C-alpha positions as CSV (number, residue, x, y, z in Angstrom):
1,M,-17.2,35.2,-21.1
2,G,-13.7,34.1,-22.2
3,I,-13.2,31.1,-24.5
4,Q,-11.6,28.9,-21.9
5,R,-14.4,29.6,-19.4
6,F,-16.9,28.8,-22.1
7,I,-15.2,25.5,-22.9
8,D,-14.9,24.6,-19.2
9,L,-18.6,25.4,-18.6
10,W,-19.7,23.0,-21.5
11,K,-17.3,20.3,-20.4
12,H,-18.9,20.5,-16.9
13,R,-22.4,20.4,-18.4
14,Y,-21.5,17.5,-20.6
15,E,-20.1,15.5,-17.7
16,K,-23.0,16.3,-15.3
17,Y,-25.9,15.7,-17.7
18,I,-24.7,13.5,-20.6
19,V,-22.1,11.3,-18.9
20,Q,-23.6,11.2,-15.4
21,Q,-27.3,11.2,-16.1
22,Y,-28.4,10.7,-19.8
23,I,-26.1,7.8,-20.6
24,P,-27.0,5.9,-17.4
25,M,-30.7,6.5,-18.2
26,W,-30.1,5.0,-21.7
27,R,-28.3,2.0,-20.2
28,F,-31.2,1.6,-17.7
29,A,-33.7,1.6,-20.7
30,Q,-31.5,-1.0,-22.5
31,S,-31.6,-3.3,-19.4
32,N,-35.3,-2.9,-19.1
33,L,-35.7,-3.9,-22.8
34,L,-33.5,-6.9,-22.1
35,V,-35.6,-8.0,-19.2
36,R,-38.8,-7.6,-21.3
37,W,-37.3,-9.7,-24.1
38,V,-36.2,-12.5,-21.8
39,K,-39.7,-12.4,-20.2
40,L,-41.3,-12.6,-23.6
41,T,-39.2,-15.6,-24.7
42,N,-39.6,-17.2,-21.3
43,P,-43.2,-16.5,-20.3
44,N,-43.3,-19.1,-17.5
45,K,-40.2,-17.9,-15.7
46,Q,-39.8,-15.2,-13.0
47,M,-37.5,-12.3,-13.7
48,I,-35.3,-11.8,-10.7
49,G,-33.1,-8.7,-10.3
50,V,-30.1,-8.5,-7.9
51,L,-28.2,-5.2,-7.2
52,L,-24.8,-5.4,-5.6
53,A,-22.5,-3.5,-7.9
54,E,-19.4,-3.1,-5.7
55,H,-16.9,-3.9,-4.1
56,F,-15.4,-7.2,-5.2
57,G,-15.0,-8.5,-1.6
58,D,-18.6,-7.8,-1.0
59,I,-19.6,-9.6,-4.2
60,V,-17.6,-12.6,-3.2
61,A,-19.1,-12.6,0.3
62,A,-22.6,-12.4,-1.1
63,E,-22.1,-15.3,-3.6
64,P,-24.1,-17.9,-1.5
65,L,-27.1,-15.7,-2.0
66,S,-27.0,-16.4,-5.7
67,R,-27.4,-20.1,-5.0
68,L,-30.1,-19.4,-2.4
69,I,-32.0,-17.2,-4.9
70,K,-32.0,-20.0,-7.5
71,Q,-33.3,-22.4,-4.8
72,K,-36.0,-19.9,-3.8
73,H,-37.0,-19.2,-7.4
74,P,-36.2,-22.4,-9.4
75,D,-38.2,-21.3,-12.4
76,S,-36.5,-18.0,-12.9
77,K,-33.9,-15.9,-14.8
78,V,-31.5,-14.1,-12.5
79,F,-30.0,-10.7,-13.5
80,W,-27.2,-9.3,-11.4
81,I,-26.2,-5.6,-11.7
82,V,-22.5,-5.0,-11.2
83,R,-19.7,-2.6,-12.0
84,K,-17.4,-3.5,-15.0
85,P,-14.3,-4.1,-12.9
86,F,-16.1,-6.9,-11.0
87,R,-18.3,-8.4,-13.6
88,E,-16.1,-11.5,-14.1
89,L,-17.3,-12.7,-10.7
90,I,-20.8,-12.5,-12.0
91,D,-20.2,-13.7,-15.6
92,S,-18.6,-16.9,-14.2
93,N,-21.3,-17.7,-11.7
94,P,-23.5,-20.6,-13.1
95,Y,-26.4,-19.5,-10.8
96,I,-26.7,-16.1,-12.6
97,D,-28.2,-15.9,-16.0
98,Y,-27.5,-12.3,-17.1
99,T,-25.0,-9.7,-16.1
100,I,-26.2,-6.0,-16.3
101,E,-23.2,-3.7,-16.2
102,E,-23.6,-0.5,-14.1
103,T,-22.4,2.5,-16.1
104,N,-22.4,4.6,-13.0
105,L,-24.4,4.9,-9.8
106,F,-27.2,7.0,-11.3
107,Q,-28.2,3.9,-13.4
108,S,-28.7,1.9,-10.2
109,I,-30.6,4.7,-8.5
110,V,-33.1,4.8,-11.3
111,T,-33.3,1.0,-11.4
112,T,-34.3,0.7,-7.7
113,K,-37.2,3.0,-8.5
114,H,-38.4,1.9,-11.9
115,H,-37.2,-1.7,-12.6
116,N,-39.4,-4.2,-14.3
117,F,-38.3,-7.3,-12.5
118,D,-40.9,-9.6,-10.9
119,V,-38.7,-9.7,-7.8
120,F,-35.9,-7.3,-7.0
121,Y,-33.2,-7.8,-4.3
122,N,-31.2,-4.7,-3.3
123,L,-28.2,-5.8,-1.3
124,H,-26.7,-2.3,-0.9
125,M,-26.9,-0.5,2.4
126,P,-28.4,3.0,2.6
127,E,-26.1,6.0,3.1
128,L,-23.2,4.3,1.5
129,R,-23.2,5.2,-2.2
130,L,-23.7,8.9,-3.2
131,H,-24.1,10.1,-6.7
132,I,-22.2,13.4,-6.4
133,P,-23.5,15.3,-9.5
134,T,-27.1,15.0,-8.3
135,L,-26.3,14.6,-4.5
136,T,-28.5,11.5,-4.5
137,F,-27.9,8.5,-2.3
138,L,-28.7,5.0,-3.5
139,T,-31.5,4.0,-1.1
140,N,-32.7,0.8,0.3
141,P,-36.1,1.3,1.9
142,Y,-36.2,-2.2,3.4
143,A,-32.8,-1.8,5.1
144,E,-34.0,1.6,6.4
145,K,-37.2,0.0,7.8
146,I,-35.2,-2.6,9.8
147,G,-32.7,-0.1,10.9
148,I,-29.5,-1.2,9.1
149,H,-27.2,1.5,7.8
150,V,-23.5,2.2,7.1
151,K,-22.7,3.1,10.7
152,N,-24.1,0.0,12.4
153,Y,-24.2,-2.9,9.8
154,F,-21.6,-5.1,11.5
155,Q,-23.8,-5.2,14.6
156,F,-26.2,-7.4,12.5
157,G,-23.6,-10.1,11.7
158,N,-21.1,-10.9,9.0
159,L,-21.4,-9.4,5.5
160,L,-23.4,-12.4,4.1
161,E,-25.9,-12.1,7.0
162,V,-26.2,-8.3,6.5
163,F,-26.7,-8.7,2.7
164,A,-29.4,-11.3,3.4
165,K,-31.1,-9.1,6.0
166,V,-31.1,-5.8,3.9
167,S,-32.6,-7.7,0.9
168,G,-35.2,-9.7,2.8
169,L,-33.6,-13.1,1.9
170,P,-33.2,-16.0,4.3
171,L,-30.0,-16.1,6.3
172,S,-27.1,-18.3,5.2
173,Q,-23.7,-19.2,6.7
174,E,-22.2,-21.0,3.8
175,T,-18.7,-20.4,2.6
176,P,-18.7,-18.3,-0.6
177,K,-17.4,-19.8,-3.9
178,V,-15.6,-18.4,-6.9
179,Y,-15.8,-20.2,-10.3
180,I,-12.3,-20.4,-11.7
181,S,-12.1,-21.5,-15.4
182,K,-9.6,-23.9,-16.9
183,E,-8.2,-21.0,-18.8
184,D,-7.5,-19.1,-15.6
185,E,-5.8,-22.1,-14.1
186,S,-3.7,-22.5,-17.2
187,K,-2.7,-18.9,-17.1
188,I,-1.3,-19.4,-13.5
189,D,0.4,-22.7,-14.5
190,Q,2.4,-20.6,-17.0
191,Q,3.8,-18.3,-14.2
192,D,6.0,-21.1,-12.8
193,L,5.3,-20.1,-9.2
194,P,7.3,-21.7,-6.4
195,Q,6.0,-24.9,-4.8
196,K,6.1,-23.4,-1.3
197,F,4.8,-19.8,-1.0
198,V,2.7,-17.6,1.2
199,A,0.2,-15.2,-0.5
200,I,0.0,-11.8,1.0
201,H,-2.2,-8.7,0.5
202,C,-1.1,-5.5,2.1
203,H,-3.4,-2.7,1.0
204,S,-7.1,-2.1,1.6
205,N,-9.2,0.9,0.4
206,F,-8.9,2.5,3.9
207,S,-5.3,3.1,5.2
208,P,-6.0,2.6,9.0
209,K,-6.8,-1.1,8.0
210,D,-3.4,-1.5,6.5
211,W,-0.3,-2.9,8.3
212,Q,2.9,-0.9,8.1
213,T,5.0,-1.5,4.9
214,Y,8.2,-2.0,6.9
215,H,6.4,-4.8,8.9
216,W,5.5,-6.6,5.7
217,E,9.1,-6.3,4.5
218,N,10.4,-7.7,7.7
219,L,7.8,-10.5,7.5
220,I,8.9,-11.4,4.0
221,Q,12.6,-11.7,5.1
222,R,11.7,-13.9,8.0
223,L,9.5,-16.2,5.9
224,Y,12.2,-16.5,3.3
225,A,14.6,-17.6,6.1
226,L,12.2,-20.4,6.9
227,G,12.1,-21.5,3.3
228,F,8.9,-19.7,2.1
229,H,8.7,-17.5,-1.0
230,V,6.1,-14.7,-0.7
231,V,3.7,-13.7,-3.5
232,E,2.0,-10.4,-3.2
233,V,-1.5,-10.0,-4.8
234,G,-3.7,-6.9,-5.1
235,L,-3.8,-3.8,-7.3
236,K,-0.4,-2.3,-6.5
237,S,2.6,-2.8,-4.3
238,S,4.6,-0.4,-2.1
239,L,7.1,-3.0,-1.0
240,N,10.8,-3.3,-1.8
241,Q,10.8,-5.1,-5.1
242,S,14.3,-6.6,-4.6
243,L,13.6,-8.6,-1.4
244,P,14.8,-12.2,-1.6
245,G,12.0,-14.6,-2.1
246,Y,9.5,-11.9,-3.0
247,I,7.3,-12.1,-6.1
248,N,5.1,-9.2,-7.1
249,C,1.9,-10.3,-8.8
250,C,0.0,-7.0,-8.1
251,G,-2.1,-5.6,-11.0
252,K,-1.0,-8.4,-13.4
253,F,-3.9,-10.8,-13.1
254,S,-7.7,-10.9,-13.2
255,L,-9.7,-11.4,-10.0
256,L,-10.3,-15.1,-10.7
257,Q,-6.6,-15.6,-11.7
258,T,-5.7,-13.9,-8.4
259,A,-8.0,-16.4,-6.6
260,E,-6.2,-19.2,-8.3
261,I,-2.8,-17.9,-7.1
262,I,-4.2,-17.7,-3.5
263,R,-5.6,-21.2,-3.8
264,R,-2.1,-22.6,-4.5
265,A,-0.5,-20.9,-1.4
266,Q,0.4,-22.7,1.8
267,F,-1.5,-20.0,3.6
268,F,-2.8,-16.4,3.1
269,M,-1.9,-13.4,5.1
270,G,-3.7,-10.1,4.6
271,V,-5.7,-7.2,5.8
272,D,-9.5,-6.9,5.8
273,S,-10.0,-6.4,2.0
274,G,-11.2,-8.2,-1.1
275,P,-8.4,-10.8,-1.5
276,A,-9.2,-12.1,2.0
277,H,-12.7,-12.9,0.7
278,L,-11.1,-14.7,-2.3
279,A,-8.9,-16.7,0.1
280,N,-12.0,-17.7,2.1
281,A,-13.8,-18.7,-1.1
282,V,-10.9,-21.0,-2.4
283,G,-10.3,-22.6,1.1
284,T,-6.8,-21.4,1.7
285,Y,-6.0,-21.0,5.4
286,G,-5.9,-17.4,6.5
287,L,-3.9,-15.3,9.0
288,L,-5.8,-12.0,9.0
289,L,-4.7,-8.7,10.4
290,F,-7.5,-6.7,11.9
291,G,-8.1,-3.9,14.4
292,K,-10.5,-1.2,15.3
293,F,-12.4,0.0,12.3
294,V,-14.3,3.3,12.3
295,H,-17.4,2.5,14.5
296,F,-16.5,-1.1,15.1
297,D,-14.1,-2.4,17.8
298,K,-14.8,-6.0,16.9
299,Y,-16.3,-7.3,13.7
300,L,-16.2,-10.4,11.5
301,P,-16.9,-9.9,7.7
302,Y,-16.7,-13.6,6.8
303,S,-19.1,-16.6,6.7
304,G,-18.2,-20.2,6.3
305,G,-14.6,-21.4,6.7
306,Y,-13.1,-18.0,7.8
307,A,-15.8,-17.7,10.5
308,T,-15.1,-21.1,11.9
309,N,-11.8,-23.0,11.8
310,N,-10.0,-22.0,8.6
311,A,-8.6,-18.7,9.7
312,L,-7.1,-16.9,12.6
313,I,-7.7,-13.2,13.2
314,I,-4.7,-11.3,14.7
315,T,-6.1,-8.1,16.2
316,D,-6.0,-5.4,18.9
317,E,-9.6,-4.3,19.2
318,Q,-8.6,-0.9,20.8
319,K,-6.2,0.0,17.9
320,P,-6.4,0.0,14.1
321,C,-4.6,-2.6,12.2
322,S,-1.9,-0.1,11.2
323,E,-0.7,-0.1,14.8
324,L,-0.3,-3.8,15.3
325,P,3.2,-4.6,16.6
326,F,5.3,-6.8,14.4
327,E,6.3,-9.3,17.1
328,I,2.7,-10.0,18.1
329,V,2.0,-10.9,14.4
330,W,5.2,-12.9,13.9
331,D,4.6,-15.0,17.0
332,V,1.3,-16.1,15.5
333,V,2.8,-16.8,12.1
334,E,5.7,-18.8,13.6
335,K,3.4,-20.9,15.7
336,H,1.2,-21.6,12.7
337,I,4.2,-22.7,10.6
338,Q,5.5,-24.9,13.4
339,G,2.0,-26.4,13.9
340,T,1.5,-27.3,10.2
341,S,5.0,-28.7,9.9
342,K,4.3,-31.2,12.6
343,S,1.0,-32.3,11.2
């Protein structure tokens, strides 16, 4: 065996066993010790575990369940398991007492089988998260029992309804909340954003849900002609950075700071992705670009305001969002602007 092959073999073994299994097992053991310690120091309280580690739009959509869990278990300590990029949503939530950071998926797989909580709510759907090194899915036996899985979940309602059903919690239709600190508000104060702007989000984690880049650029130019600046939020931008009236805030702010930017906008425009859930949570009116999505011709992810009267969905149920014609979208945007200017 050559030296390079020897090195590659041990790198592979280190990644597969140490990084992907032993370290997550150690983190699971640490979290179990934390739960035991909290139980020891709070003997009259129930220990409640909640697992919803990703993605941030899902975590925002599920926020009303944190309030519901505290109502259902008033004498309790609530632990929420979440991935590091999204933990600020959990750390800031006053209804959650402890955040457990998911090192990787294997940690959560072990937790579902060997946790020491008094009550454990698994909000994940089966068949969705696969730990590739061990070819093991994160399971949810209760969801499997009632027949909810990744290919049919939107047939059971919006995301909040689905999360409630797969975890055995009572149904809720409340608008989600995010808990923005004074420090985050101050950070956005310092950006000197324009008084009159539209917040947009152009990219999801699934390209057929994304509207074409040249349509967004055309939209920005037309909005600017009507007196609106446009602030783009999200992880990254693929738009022309020199467009008049365009401000790129992608990748520059935390999730809660992004929520504060959206809160200050005249309205929000975006595809079906996490920032739209933030917009729902902060109460900013939404014009949402939808279309056929995998197995679902028609679906609604949102509860609360975006499910009732605080948003308008622009869609063609027979085509993905990427194929929405510009003029159909612009007609709705123009009518919205005209309607709000008269009120």
